[in-house]
N, C-alpha and C positions, 0 to 999 in steps of 0.2 A: 864539223866546221861551222863556225858561227856565221850566221847570215844577218845582213843589215838592210834597213829600208832605203830604197832608191830615192834620190832627190825628186825624180819625176812623180813618184807615187805621193810624196809628202806635198808637193806643189798641187797636184790634182785634188787631193783631199782637202787642203787648205782653202783653194779657190772654190771648191763645191760647198764647203761649210760657209764661206763668206756670202756666197750667192744665196743659200738657203736662209741666212739670217737677214740679208738685204731685202728679200721678197716681202716679209711681213712688215719690215720697217716702213717700206715705201707705202704700203696700205694703211697702216695704223698710225704712222708718225708724219711722213711727208705729205700725203694727200690732204689730211685735214688742215695742214698749214698753207696748202695751195688753194684749197676750197674756201676762200674767204672774200668778202666784198672788198674791192680796191679802195684805196684812200686818195689816189691821185687821178681820179676820174674827171675827164673833161669831154662831155658828149653833148651834141645838139640834135634833138629830134624835131622834125617838122611834119605837121599835119595840114592837109588841105581838104576843103570841102566847099559846097555851095549852100547858102541858106539866107536867113533873114537876120537882120541886126537893127538896133534902134540908132538912127542917124541923128546926132545931136544938132548938127547944123539945119537939117530939114525938119527936126523936131517930130519925126515920125518913123516908123518901122519900114524899112525898105527890103524887098524880096529878091531872091535868086541873085545874090552877089557872091563873088569869091571871098572865101574867109580862110586865113592862114593862122595857125597856132604854132608858135615856136617855143620849144622848151630847152633851156640851156642848163646843164647839170655840171657843177664843178666841185671837186673835193676840196675840203679844207685840210690840207695835209697836217699842218701844225697842231690843230685841234684834234684831229684823228689820232695822231701819235701820242699826244698827252692823255687822251681819254681811253685809247684802245679800241675806240669804235670807229665806225665809218661815218663820217660828218660830211654831208653833201649839201650845197647850197643850190637852190633852184630858182631860175627866173623864167616866168611864163609870160608871154605876150599874145594877145589876140589882135590881129591886124585885118584891115580891109585893103583894097587896092590903093586907097587914098593915103594910107599910112605906111606903105611898103615902097621901097626900102626906107626904114626910119632910122635917122641918126641918134634919136633919143627914144628908148623904148617907152618912156612916159607918154609919147605922142600916140601910142597904140590905142586901140578900142578898149583894151583891158590890159592891165599890167599888175602881176603879183610876184611876190618873192616868198620863199619858204626855206626852212633848213630841216632836213630829213636826217635823223640820227639812228643807226641800227647796230645791232650786234653783228660783227663781221662774219660770223659763222652761221647763225641761225637765221639772220635777216629780220629778226624780231625788233620792234621799236625799243630804243634806249633813250629814256627820258632824261637828257642831259645836254650839256654843250649848247645852251641857249636854242633849243629845239623850238621851232615855231611853224605852223601852230602845232599843238599837242596832237599826236596821231596815234592810231591804233592799227591792228590788222596784221596779216602775214605778207602782204604784197603791195607794192606801190609802184616804184620805178623799176622794179625787178621782182621775181619770185624767189623763193629759197632755192638753194642747190637741191638736186635730186628731186625734182618736181614729181608729185605723185598724181595718180588718176582719181582725184577726189575734189570736192569743192574747197575753195580758198576765200578767205576774207580779204578783199582788196580795198585799199583806202581811196575814196573819192574825195579829192580835196575841195571841190565846190560844194559837195553835200556836207563835208565835215564829219563824215561817218564812214563806217565800212559797208561794202556791198558784197554779198555772196555771189561768187562766180562759179557757175557749175562746169564740170569737165564735159566736153562735147566731142571728144574724139581726137583725131590726128589730122594735120593738114600741112602741106608743103608750102614754104615761102621760098621762092626763087630756087626751088629744087630741093630745099633743106627742110626736113620734117620737124614739126613741133607739136605740142599739145595745145588743144583749143579750149579756151574758157569763156563763157558767156553769162551775161546778166542784164538786168534793166533796173532803172530807178523810177519808182512811181512819183507823181507830183508830191513834193515835199517843201513845206515852208522852212526857209533857211535864215530868215532874218527880216529886217525892216530897213527902209531907205526913205529919207525925207524928200518929197518931191512936190511940185505944184499939184493941188487937188484936180485941177483940170486935166491933168496927164491921165488920171485914173478914173475920170467921170465924177469927181467931186469938186467942180468948179467954185461952188459957193463956200468951200472950206478953207480957201487959201492954200497953205502948206499942210501936208498930211504925211503921216509916217505910213507909206504904202508897204504891203507885205511883199517880200521877195520869195519866189517860188522857183524850185529846180526839179527837173526830171531828166532822164536819159533814155532816148529811144532804144538804145542798145549799146552794150559794151562787148566788144569782141577782141580777145588777145590771143595771139599764138606765141607759145613760150617754149624756148629750148629747154629740154628735159634735164640734161646734166647741169647746166649753169643758171637756170632760172631767167635768163635774158629774154626780154620781150622782143620777138622778131617781127611782129606786125600788131598793130593796134587800130582799132576802128571804134569811134565814140559817136554818140548822138546827143550832145548837150542841148538843153532847152531852158532858158532862164526868162522868167516873166515877172510882172508886177500886178498885184491886185489891190483894189481898194480895201481898206481895213474892214475885216469881216466878210469880205465878198467870196463868192463861190467860184467865180469865173476870172480868168485872166483878163487884164484891161490893156496891158502893153507887153509886146514881146521885145525883150532886150537882146536875146540871142537864140536862134534856133537852127541847128545844122543837123539834119538826119544822119549824114554819114561824113564824119571827119576823120580822114584816114592818113596813115603814115605814107609819106612820099616814097617813090621808088628808091631815091638816094638813101633815105633813112633805113628802108628795109634791107638794102644791100650792105650798109655799114653793119647793122645789126646781125645779119647772117654771117658776114665774114668774120666778125669778132667771135661769134658763137662757135663757129667751126674751129677757130684757133684755140679758144679757151677749153672747148670740149675735148679736142685732141690731147691738149696738155694734161687735162685731168684723167682722161682715158689711159694715157701713157704711164703716169705715176701710180694709178689705181688698178689697172688691169694688165696692159700690155707688157710693160717692163717686169712687174712682179711675177706674172705667169712665166715669162721667159727665163727670169732669174731662177724661180723655183725648179723648173724643168732642167735647165743648164746645171743647177746645183746638184740635183739628184744623179744626173749622168756623171758629172766629174767626181762627185764624192764616191759613187759606186766604183768607178774606174780606179780611183786612188786607193780605195779599200782593197780592192782585188789585188793590185800590184803590191800593196803593203802586206797583205797576208802571204802572198808567194814569196816575197823578200828574195833578195839576191845574195849569194855567198860573198863574204869579205874578200876583197882582192879581185873581184871580177869585174 
């Protein structure tokens, strides 16, 4: 008597093979396409601290004053889609109580704009699309995906160069664990500024080109390992003026030992990191493992039924 394969055995075998093919596709094809820097980003990070700054109205440095730094990052979707890169525009303001809330960011103590362009997969700088200023390094607004326990070159926009941040272990931010990276910046000359000579102890000289110096008391970043998102940041910027050729600071423009992400900024970063990490974990681990396991079971069951076959007419 001739025996034929049952529809059930063929269905089980087909579904099992499909799941076995799906598992590696999720890991090798879908995950890399999900693991990219977004182009439609619109995020605001706020830092707060207490320190010193040069008050133009009082023409002197004032101490122990609240200082707020606001960093707005918006993606240029059109330029990103044309270039295939992540094109992000950044507006950073440094405010005192006198300039907050400010209707015009130009009223702030300091106001800067920049355009950061990266390869969407590697997070490496992509020098195109009217990038400004030219930047280098592996990390700035975020770290690469799959962060490793090693030093990273972080771009310091005030320094205009990279700073090596060392891995310092793990730490929780609002109950969510991330990798800690730390570093410092020694006093470094970053440019010149024309000021009255009297401001830097050269009253007899009229106007002089004072030297601008920058250092950082300490940089601490806590980073989400899967996504590279910065969960927590603490900076210690110090900017000063020196008379031409002088060895000591003459005027403190800004000095904040601890400028820290606000609780609201931390919460937003952690919530987004949880969502994005879960999504990457699903397409990279959870679903592929489940699909592979289910595929093995179903394919084996279908094969057993297929081998046994049923008689025709039964």
